[in-house]
C-alpha positions as CSV (number, residue, x, y, z in Angstrom):
1,X,-33.5,-68.8,-141.8
2,X,-30.9,-71.2,-143.3
3,X,-29.5,-73.8,-140.9
4,X,-25.9,-73.0,-141.9
5,X,-26.5,-69.3,-140.9
6,X,-28.1,-70.3,-137.6
7,X,-25.1,-72.3,-136.5
8,X,-22.5,-69.9,-137.8
9,X,-21.2,-68.9,-134.3
10,X,-21.7,-72.4,-132.8
11,X,-18.7,-74.6,-131.8
12,X,-19.6,-77.6,-134.1
13,X,-17.8,-80.9,-133.6
14,X,-19.3,-83.0,-136.3
15,X,-22.1,-82.9,-138.9
16,X,-23.9,-84.9,-141.5
17,X,-26.6,-83.8,-144.0
18,X,-27.7,-80.7,-145.9
19,X,-27.1,-77.6,-143.9
20,X,-28.7,-75.3,-146.5
21,X,-32.3,-76.1,-145.6
22,X,-34.7,-73.5,-144.2
23,X,-35.5,-73.6,-140.4
24,X,-38.8,-72.0,-139.2
25,X,-38.7,-72.7,-135.5
26,X,-36.3,-73.9,-132.8
27,X,-36.7,-75.5,-129.4
28,X,-35.2,-77.9,-126.8
29,X,-38.6,-79.2,-125.9
30,X,-39.7,-81.8,-128.5
31,X,-43.4,-81.0,-127.7
32,X,-42.9,-77.4,-128.9
33,X,-41.3,-78.3,-132.2
34,X,-43.4,-77.5,-135.3
35,X,-43.0,-78.3,-139.0
36,X,-39.6,-77.1,-140.3
37,X,-38.1,-77.1,-136.8
38,X,-34.6,-77.4,-135.4
39,X,-34.6,-79.6,-132.3
40,X,-31.7,-79.2,-129.8
41,X,-31.4,-82.4,-127.8
42,X,-30.2,-81.2,-124.4
43,X,-29.5,-83.6,-121.6
44,X,-31.4,-82.7,-118.5
45,X,-30.8,-83.8,-114.9
46,X,-32.9,-87.0,-115.3
47,X,-33.5,-87.4,-119.1
48,X,-31.3,-87.7,-122.2
49,X,-32.2,-85.4,-125.0
50,X,-31.6,-88.0,-127.6
51,X,-34.6,-89.9,-126.2
52,X,-36.9,-87.2,-127.6
53,X,-35.6,-87.1,-131.1
54,X,-38.3,-89.4,-132.5
55,X,-41.0,-87.2,-130.9
56,X,-39.4,-84.0,-132.3
57,X,-39.3,-85.5,-135.8
58,X,-42.9,-86.6,-135.5
59,X,-43.8,-83.0,-134.7
60,X,-41.9,-81.6,-137.7
61,X,-38.2,-81.4,-136.9
62,X,-36.1,-81.1,-140.0
63,X,-32.7,-80.9,-138.3
64,X,-31.2,-82.1,-135.0
65,X,-28.4,-80.8,-132.7
66,X,-26.9,-83.2,-130.2
67,X,-24.3,-83.4,-127.4
68,X,-20.6,-83.9,-128.4
69,X,-20.5,-87.5,-127.2
70,X,-23.4,-88.7,-129.3
71,X,-22.4,-90.9,-132.3
72,X,-24.4,-89.1,-135.0
73,X,-23.9,-92.0,-137.4
74,X,-25.7,-94.5,-135.1
75,X,-28.9,-92.5,-134.7
76,X,-30.6,-94.0,-137.8
77,X,-33.1,-91.3,-138.3
78,X,-32.8,-90.9,-142.1
79,X,-30.3,-89.2,-144.3
80,X,-32.7,-86.4,-145.2
81,X,-32.4,-85.0,-141.6
82,X,-29.1,-83.2,-140.8
83,X,-27.5,-84.0,-137.5
84,X,-25.0,-81.7,-135.9
85,X,-23.0,-82.4,-132.7
86,X,-21.8,-79.4,-130.8
87,X,-19.5,-78.8,-127.9
88,X,-22.2,-77.3,-125.6
89,X,-25.9,-77.8,-126.5
90,X,-27.2,-75.2,-124.1
91,X,-24.8,-72.6,-125.3
92,X,-25.6,-73.5,-128.9
93,X,-29.3,-73.1,-128.2
94,X,-28.7,-69.6,-126.9
95,X,-26.4,-68.6,-129.8
96,X,-28.9,-70.0,-132.4
97,X,-31.8,-68.3,-130.7
98,X,-29.9,-64.9,-130.8
99,X,-29.2,-65.5,-134.5
100,X,-32.8,-66.7,-135.3
101,X,-34.3,-63.6,-133.7
102,X,-31.6,-61.3,-135.1
103,X,-30.0,-60.3,-131.8
104,X,-32.9,-58.3,-130.3
105,X,-31.0,-57.4,-127.1
106,X,-28.7,-55.1,-129.2
107,X,-31.8,-53.1,-130.3
108,X,-32.9,-51.9,-126.8
109,X,-31.5,-51.1,-123.4
110,X,-31.2,-54.3,-121.4
111,X,-31.0,-54.5,-117.6
112,X,-30.3,-57.7,-115.7
113,X,-30.9,-58.1,-112.0
114,X,-29.4,-61.0,-110.0
115,X,-29.0,-61.8,-106.3
116,X,-30.3,-64.2,-103.7
117,X,-33.1,-61.9,-102.6
118,X,-34.9,-58.9,-104.0
119,X,-34.6,-59.7,-107.7
120,X,-38.4,-59.6,-108.4
121,X,-39.1,-56.5,-106.3
122,X,-36.2,-54.6,-107.7
123,X,-37.2,-55.4,-111.3
124,X,-40.7,-54.1,-110.6
125,X,-39.4,-51.0,-109.0
126,X,-37.1,-50.3,-112.0
127,X,-40.0,-51.0,-114.3
128,X,-42.3,-48.5,-112.4
129,X,-39.6,-45.8,-112.3
130,X,-38.7,-46.0,-116.0
131,X,-42.4,-46.2,-117.1
132,X,-43.1,-43.0,-115.0
133,X,-40.2,-41.4,-116.8
134,X,-41.9,-42.1,-120.1
135,X,-40.1,-45.2,-121.4
136,X,-41.8,-48.3,-122.9
137,X,-40.6,-51.1,-120.7
138,X,-40.5,-54.9,-121.0
139,X,-40.0,-57.3,-118.1
140,X,-39.0,-61.0,-118.1
141,X,-39.2,-62.4,-114.6
142,X,-40.4,-64.9,-112.1
143,X,-44.0,-63.6,-111.9
144,X,-44.8,-62.9,-115.6
145,X,-43.7,-61.4,-118.9
146,X,-44.7,-57.8,-119.5
147,X,-44.4,-55.7,-122.6
148,X,-45.3,-52.0,-122.6
149,X,-47.6,-52.3,-119.6
150,X,-49.4,-55.5,-120.8
151,X,-49.0,-58.9,-119.1
152,X,-48.2,-61.3,-121.9
153,X,-48.1,-64.6,-119.9
154,X,-47.4,-66.0,-116.4
155,X,-44.1,-67.7,-115.8
156,X,-43.0,-70.6,-113.6
157,X,-39.3,-70.0,-113.3
158,X,-37.1,-67.0,-112.6
159,X,-35.4,-66.9,-116.0
160,X,-36.9,-68.7,-119.0
161,X,-35.0,-70.9,-121.5
162,X,-32.7,-69.0,-123.9
163,X,-35.0,-69.5,-126.9
164,X,-38.0,-68.0,-124.9
165,X,-35.9,-65.0,-123.7
166,X,-34.9,-64.1,-127.3
167,X,-38.5,-64.6,-128.5
168,X,-39.8,-62.1,-125.9
169,X,-37.0,-59.6,-126.5
170,X,-37.9,-59.8,-130.2
171,X,-41.5,-59.1,-129.4
172,X,-40.4,-56.1,-127.4
173,X,-38.4,-54.8,-130.3
174,X,-41.4,-55.2,-132.7
175,X,-43.5,-53.3,-130.2
176,X,-40.9,-50.5,-130.0
177,X,-40.0,-51.1,-126.3
178,X,-37.2,-48.9,-125.1
179,X,-35.9,-50.9,-122.1
180,X,-36.1,-54.6,-121.2
181,X,-35.5,-55.9,-117.6
182,X,-34.6,-59.5,-117.0
183,X,-34.4,-61.4,-113.7
184,X,-31.2,-63.4,-114.0
185,X,-30.9,-66.5,-111.7
186,X,-27.6,-68.2,-111.0
187,X,-29.0,-71.2,-113.0
188,X,-29.6,-68.8,-116.0
189,X,-25.9,-68.0,-116.3
190,X,-24.7,-71.5,-115.4
191,X,-27.0,-73.1,-118.0
192,X,-26.4,-70.5,-120.7
193,X,-30.0,-69.1,-120.7
194,X,-28.7,-65.5,-121.1
195,X,-25.7,-66.2,-123.3
196,X,-25.7,-63.8,-126.2
197,X,-27.7,-61.1,-124.3
198,X,-26.2,-57.7,-124.6
199,X,-26.7,-56.3,-121.1
200,X,-26.2,-52.6,-120.6
201,X,-26.6,-52.7,-116.8
202,X,-26.2,-55.6,-114.3
203,X,-27.5,-55.3,-110.8
204,X,-26.4,-57.6,-107.9
205,X,-28.7,-57.2,-104.9
206,X,-27.1,-59.4,-102.3
207,X,-25.7,-62.9,-101.7
208,X,-26.7,-65.5,-99.0
209,X,-26.9,-69.2,-99.0
210,X,-29.4,-70.8,-101.4
211,X,-29.6,-73.3,-104.2
212,X,-26.7,-75.4,-102.8
213,X,-27.7,-78.9,-103.9
214,X,-26.6,-81.7,-106.3
215,X,-28.9,-80.3,-109.0
216,X,-27.9,-76.7,-108.5
217,X,-24.6,-75.4,-107.1
218,X,-22.0,-77.5,-105.2
219,X,-20.9,-74.6,-103.0
220,X,-21.3,-70.9,-102.3
221,X,-18.3,-70.0,-104.5
222,X,-19.9,-71.6,-107.5
223,X,-23.2,-69.9,-106.7
224,X,-21.4,-66.5,-106.4
225,X,-19.4,-66.9,-109.6
226,X,-22.5,-67.8,-111.6
227,X,-24.2,-64.6,-110.4
228,X,-21.0,-62.6,-111.1
229,X,-21.2,-63.7,-114.7
230,X,-24.1,-61.2,-115.2
231,X,-21.8,-58.3,-114.2
232,X,-19.1,-59.5,-116.5
233,X,-21.5,-59.5,-119.4
234,X,-22.9,-56.0,-118.6
235,X,-21.3,-52.7,-119.6
236,X,-22.1,-51.2,-116.2
237,X,-22.5,-52.8,-112.8
238,X,-24.5,-51.9,-109.7
239,X,-23.8,-53.7,-106.4
240,X,-25.0,-53.6,-102.8
241,X,-22.0,-52.2,-100.8
242,X,-23.4,-53.4,-97.5
243,X,-23.0,-57.0,-98.6
244,X,-19.6,-58.3,-97.5
245,X,-19.1,-60.7,-100.5
246,X,-20.3,-58.1,-103.1
247,X,-17.8,-55.6,-101.8
248,X,-15.0,-57.8,-103.3
249,X,-16.4,-57.3,-106.8
250,X,-14.5,-54.1,-107.7
251,X,-11.3,-56.0,-107.1
252,X,-12.5,-58.9,-109.2
253,X,-13.6,-56.6,-112.0
254,X,-11.1,-53.8,-111.8
255,X,-12.0,-52.4,-115.3
256,X,-15.8,-52.5,-114.9
257,X,-17.6,-49.2,-114.2
258,X,-19.4,-49.9,-110.9
259,X,-22.0,-47.9,-109.0
260,X,-22.8,-48.8,-105.4
261,X,-25.8,-48.5,-103.1
262,X,-26.0,-49.0,-99.3
263,X,-27.4,-48.0,-95.9
264,X,-24.4,-48.4,-93.7
265,X,-21.3,-48.1,-95.9
266,X,-20.3,-45.1,-98.0
267,X,-21.8,-45.5,-101.5
268,X,-22.9,-43.6,-104.6
269,X,-26.6,-44.1,-103.7
270,X,-26.9,-44.2,-99.9
271,X,-29.8,-44.1,-97.5
272,X,-29.2,-42.2,-94.3
273,X,-29.0,-45.0,-91.7
274,X,-30.3,-42.7,-88.9
275,X,-33.3,-41.6,-91.0
276,X,-34.8,-44.9,-92.2
277,X,-38.5,-45.4,-91.1
278,X,-40.0,-48.9,-91.4
279,X,-43.7,-49.5,-90.5
280,X,-46.2,-52.3,-91.2
281,X,-47.2,-50.7,-94.5
282,X,-44.3,-48.6,-95.9
283,X,-40.7,-47.6,-95.7
284,X,-39.4,-44.0,-95.7
285,X,-35.8,-42.9,-96.1
286,X,-33.5,-40.1,-97.3
287,X,-30.9,-40.2,-100.0
288,X,-28.5,-37.7,-101.7
289,X,-29.6,-37.7,-105.3
290,X,-28.2,-35.2,-107.8
291,X,-26.5,-33.3,-105.0
292,X,-29.8,-32.8,-103.2
293,X,-31.4,-34.5,-100.2
294,X,-34.5,-36.4,-101.3
295,X,-37.2,-38.2,-99.2
296,X,-38.4,-41.5,-100.7
297,X,-41.3,-43.7,-99.6
298,X,-42.3,-47.1,-100.8
299,X,-45.3,-49.3,-99.8
300,X,-43.4,-52.6,-99.3
301,X,-42.3,-52.8,-95.7
302,X,-39.0,-54.1,-94.4
303,X,-35.3,-53.1,-94.4
304,X,-34.7,-55.2,-97.5
305,X,-37.2,-53.0,-99.4
306,X,-34.9,-50.1,-98.7
307,X,-32.1,-51.9,-100.4
308,X,-34.3,-52.9,-103.3
309,X,-35.4,-49.3,-103.7
310,X,-31.8,-48.1,-103.6
311,X,-30.8,-50.6,-106.3
312,X,-33.6,-49.4,-108.5
313,X,-32.7,-45.8,-107.9
314,X,-29.1,-46.5,-108.9
315,X,-30.5,-47.8,-112.2
316,X,-32.7,-44.7,-112.6
317,X,-29.6,-42.5,-112.1
318,X,-28.2,-43.9,-115.4
319,X,-31.3,-42.7,-117.2
320,X,-31.3,-39.3,-115.4
321,X,-34.7,-39.9,-113.9
322,X,-35.7,-36.9,-111.7
323,X,-36.3,-37.6,-108.0
324,X,-39.9,-36.6,-108.2
325,X,-40.6,-39.3,-110.7
326,X,-38.8,-41.8,-108.5
327,X,-41.0,-40.8,-105.6
328,X,-44.2,-41.1,-107.6
329,X,-43.4,-44.5,-109.0
330,X,-42.3,-46.1,-105.7
331,X,-45.0,-44.6,-103.4
332,X,-47.9,-46.9,-104.3
333,X,-46.1,-49.8,-105.9
334,X,-47.1,-53.3,-104.9
335,X,-45.5,-56.6,-106.0
336,X,-47.4,-59.9,-106.0
337,X,-46.1,-62.2,-103.1
338,X,-43.5,-59.7,-101.8
339,X,-44.5,-58.6,-98.3
340,X,-48.0,-58.6,-99.7
341,X,-50.7,-57.7,-97.2
342,X,-53.9,-59.6,-97.9
343,X,-57.1,-57.6,-97.3
344,X,-59.7,-59.7,-95.4
345,X,-63.0,-59.4,-93.6
346,X,-61.5,-60.0,-90.2
347,X,-59.2,-57.0,-90.5
348,X,-56.2,-59.2,-89.6
349,X,-52.7,-58.5,-90.7
350,X,-51.9,-61.4,-93.0
351,X,-48.7,-61.1,-95.1
352,X,-47.7,-63.4,-98.0
353,X,-44.1,-63.5,-99.0
354,X,-41.7,-65.5,-101.2
355,X,-39.1,-65.9,-98.4
356,X,-37.8,-69.5,-98.8
357,X,-34.2,-69.2,-97.6
358,X,-32.7,-68.8,-94.1
359,X,-31.6,-65.2,-94.8
360,X,-34.9,-64.2,-96.4
361,X,-37.0,-65.8,-93.6
362,X,-34.9,-64.0,-91.1
363,X,-35.2,-60.7,-93.0
364,X,-39.0,-60.8,-93.2
365,X,-39.5,-61.9,-89.5
366,X,-37.0,-59.3,-88.3
367,X,-38.9,-56.6,-90.3
368,X,-42.3,-57.7,-89.0
369,X,-41.0,-57.8,-85.4
370,X,-39.9,-54.2,-85.6
371,X,-43.5,-53.0,-85.9
372,X,-45.7,-55.9,-84.6
373,X,-48.0,-54.8,-81.8
374,X,-49.1,-58.4,-80.9
375,X,-47.7,-61.8,-81.7
376,X,-46.0,-62.9,-84.9
377,X,-47.4,-66.1,-86.2
378,X,-45.3,-67.7,-88.9
379,X,-47.0,-70.4,-91.0
380,X,-44.7,-72.1,-93.5
381,X,-42.7,-75.0,-94.9
382,X,-39.9,-75.5,-97.4
383,X,-39.8,-77.0,-100.9
384,X,-38.8,-80.6,-101.5
385,X,-35.9,-81.8,-103.6
386,X,-33.9,-78.7,-102.6
387,X,-31.1,-78.0,-100.1
388,X,-32.2,-80.0,-97.0
389,X,-29.4,-78.6,-94.8
390,X,-31.2,-75.2,-94.6
391,X,-34.3,-76.8,-93.0
392,X,-33.3,-76.9,-89.3
393,X,-31.6,-73.6,-89.8
394,X,-34.8,-72.0,-90.9
395,X,-36.6,-73.8,-88.1
396,X,-34.4,-72.2,-85.5
397,X,-35.0,-68.8,-87.2
398,X,-38.8,-69.2,-87.0
399,X,-38.6,-70.4,-83.4
400,X,-36.4,-67.6,-82.4
401,X,-38.2,-64.7,-84.2
402,X,-41.8,-65.8,-84.3
403,X,-44.0,-66.2,-81.3
404,X,-45.8,-69.2,-82.7
405,X,-44.9,-71.4,-85.7
406,X,-47.2,-73.5,-87.8
407,X,-45.3,-76.0,-90.0
408,X,-47.2,-77.0,-93.2
409,X,-46.4,-78.2,-96.7
410,X,-44.9,-76.1,-99.4
411,X,-43.8,-77.3,-102.9
412,X,-43.1,-80.9,-101.7
413,X,-42.3,-82.0,-105.3
414,X,-41.2,-85.7,-104.9
415,X,-40.4,-85.7,-101.1
416,X,-42.7,-86.9,-98.3
417,X,-44.1,-83.7,-96.8
418,X,-44.0,-84.9,-93.1
419,X,-40.3,-85.8,-93.5
420,X,-39.6,-82.2,-94.6
421,X,-41.5,-80.7,-91.7
422,X,-39.7,-83.1,-89.2
423,X,-36.4,-81.8,-90.5
424,X,-37.5,-78.2,-89.9
425,X,-38.7,-79.2,-86.4
426,X,-35.2,-80.2,-85.3
427,X,-34.3,-76.5,-85.4
428,X,-37.4,-75.2,-83.6
429,X,-37.3,-77.5,-80.6
430,X,-34.2,-76.0,-78.9
431,X,-35.7,-72.5,-79.1
432,X,-38.5,-73.6,-76.7
433,X,-41.1,-71.7,-78.6
434,X,-44.6,-73.1,-79.3
435,X,-45.2,-74.7,-82.7
436,X,-47.6,-77.1,-84.4
437,X,-47.2,-79.4,-87.4
438,X,-50.2,-79.5,-89.8
439,X,-49.1,-81.2,-93.0
440,X,-52.0,-79.9,-95.2
441,X,-51.2,-76.3,-96.2
442,X,-54.8,-75.1,-96.2
443,X,-55.4,-76.5,-92.8
444,X,-52.2,-74.9,-91.5
445,X,-53.4,-71.5,-92.7
446,X,-56.8,-72.1,-91.2
447,X,-55.1,-72.9,-87.8
448,X,-53.0,-69.7,-88.0
449,X,-56.0,-67.6,-88.7
450,X,-58.0,-69.3,-85.9
451,X,-55.5,-68.4,-83.2
452,X,-54.8,-64.9,-84.4
453,X,-55.9,-61.9,-82.4
454,X,-56.5,-58.4,-83.8
455,X,-53.0,-57.1,-83.1
456,X,-51.2,-60.2,-84.3
457,X,-49.5,-60.5,-87.6
458,X,-49.6,-63.8,-89.6
459,X,-46.7,-64.2,-91.9
460,X,-47.0,-66.9,-94.6
461,X,-43.6,-67.3,-96.4
462,X,-42.8,-69.7,-99.2
463,X,-45.2,-69.5,-102.2
464,X,-45.2,-65.8,-102.7
465,X,-46.4,-65.3,-106.3
466,X,-46.7,-69.0,-107.0
467,X,-50.3,-69.9,-107.8
468,X,-49.9,-73.7,-107.6
469,X,-48.6,-76.5,-105.3
470,X,-46.4,-79.1,-106.9
471,X,-46.5,-82.7,-105.9
472,X,-44.9,-85.6,-107.8
473,X,-44.5,-83.6,-111.0
474,X,-48.1,-82.3,-111.0
475,X,-48.9,-78.6,-110.4
476,X,-52.2,-78.1,-108.7
477,X,-53.9,-74.6,-108.8
478,X,-53.4,-72.9,-105.4
479,X,-53.9,-69.1,-104.8
480,X,-53.3,-68.3,-101.1
481,X,-55.3,-65.1,-101.4
482,X,-58.4,-67.0,-102.5
483,X,-57.7,-69.7,-99.9
484,X,-57.5,-67.1,-97.1
485,X,-60.7,-65.4,-98.3
486,X,-62.6,-68.7,-98.4
487,X,-61.3,-69.9,-95.0
488,X,-62.3,-66.6,-93.4
489,X,-65.8,-66.8,-95.0
490,X,-66.2,-70.3,-93.6
491,X,-65.1,-69.2,-90.1
492,X,-67.5,-66.2,-90.1
493,X,-70.3,-68.4,-91.3
494,X,-69.6,-71.1,-88.6
495,X,-69.3,-68.4,-85.9
496,X,-65.6,-69.1,-85.2
497,X,-64.7,-65.5,-86.1
498,X,-66.6,-62.3,-86.2
499,X,-66.8,-60.0,-89.2
500,X,-64.9,-56.8,-88.9
501,X,-67.4,-54.0,-88.0
């Protein structure tokens, strides 16, 4: 596609060079540029995009886009390479990506799901329901990219960069996908990753404190407003009417068609609060759907799973999905790292979950406490280079709701792991509950298994679907399911534990 066509909707500040040349690929990562490419030099949190222009040219870049404050005449990269300065490089990348892939989001039904908790589970529930109804469905989310039932590739962030989103949506259009579902993080709207996406439905699951840090959001209001952007972009909105902050949205968006879901407050899709059943392996509740009482069961335990189901059902109502198909699709659905029970040779209840915020940790432990027959053993840590203020808060929650806490490393990134655990410890100590610090994650899990009795439940929050541990910029392969299996094999072999008869 011609460069001048690609930038036709971009706010250009200055330019030099021939804009009539043909562009064959686009990226903001110089390593992914190929011959005939357009390199968008975005400034990151620690690196200046201009630094990577030589690398992009070496890889085949034929045109460069830079930030508005860059003096394009001083770059000295040769007159044969056009340079364009734009008002907002991230927004420009998104606009150019939409143009390059011919606006794929306009050619299918697009659903966006945002919220502090429940995004991944809700998107998988929507996917399962719509597939049962006969639609071809695509999913872009924090676990993987799926197109028409096939996993295309694993992902390592909630919402990919804009150029990747448009590429995947384009692939879905080529494969005649009917509906695409996208997990939309607050960073995705703040950093223009979903700019240009034509959302039909936006779902807001809930809001609680998370991602408040110098590199993310300065305060909760900014965090909320970034998530609210999804609903502004969508034709129709769906919100959790039991969330106090989300209940303000109809006043903020008075002209937006909004559908609500809830357990406690009156809503369009409402579970009967007196009729909700939560066990260690499923949830069961009743709703009014198409003027008829319907019983729904899902195999992901916890009250939050009821909310996720209700949000997915609200989406299904826009597509006139019958209640029987909703029942079928949710009954046996399992989502990697979301209240995931790990089968094991000891017959212990071991649950892996992605909970990594105060509210999500409290939700998972409260849910487990409601059906635990024995002790609740919580083995966890928090990620480094993230909001440190939540660490003692989460420590207090674990101390209060778990019978025993094992503190161990999570994604430490560039922080000292023991420092992180000591900051969590501050919150546990006042609760008076027993705990142990074991810095190595594998050894922490080993200890939790070693002290567990048959009726106990081990909860391992944090990694969820992540299959790696990150330390100092390096991601090391780490699958907790395989770790648990190996540890138990070793314990059985050493006579520490007995095989389940």
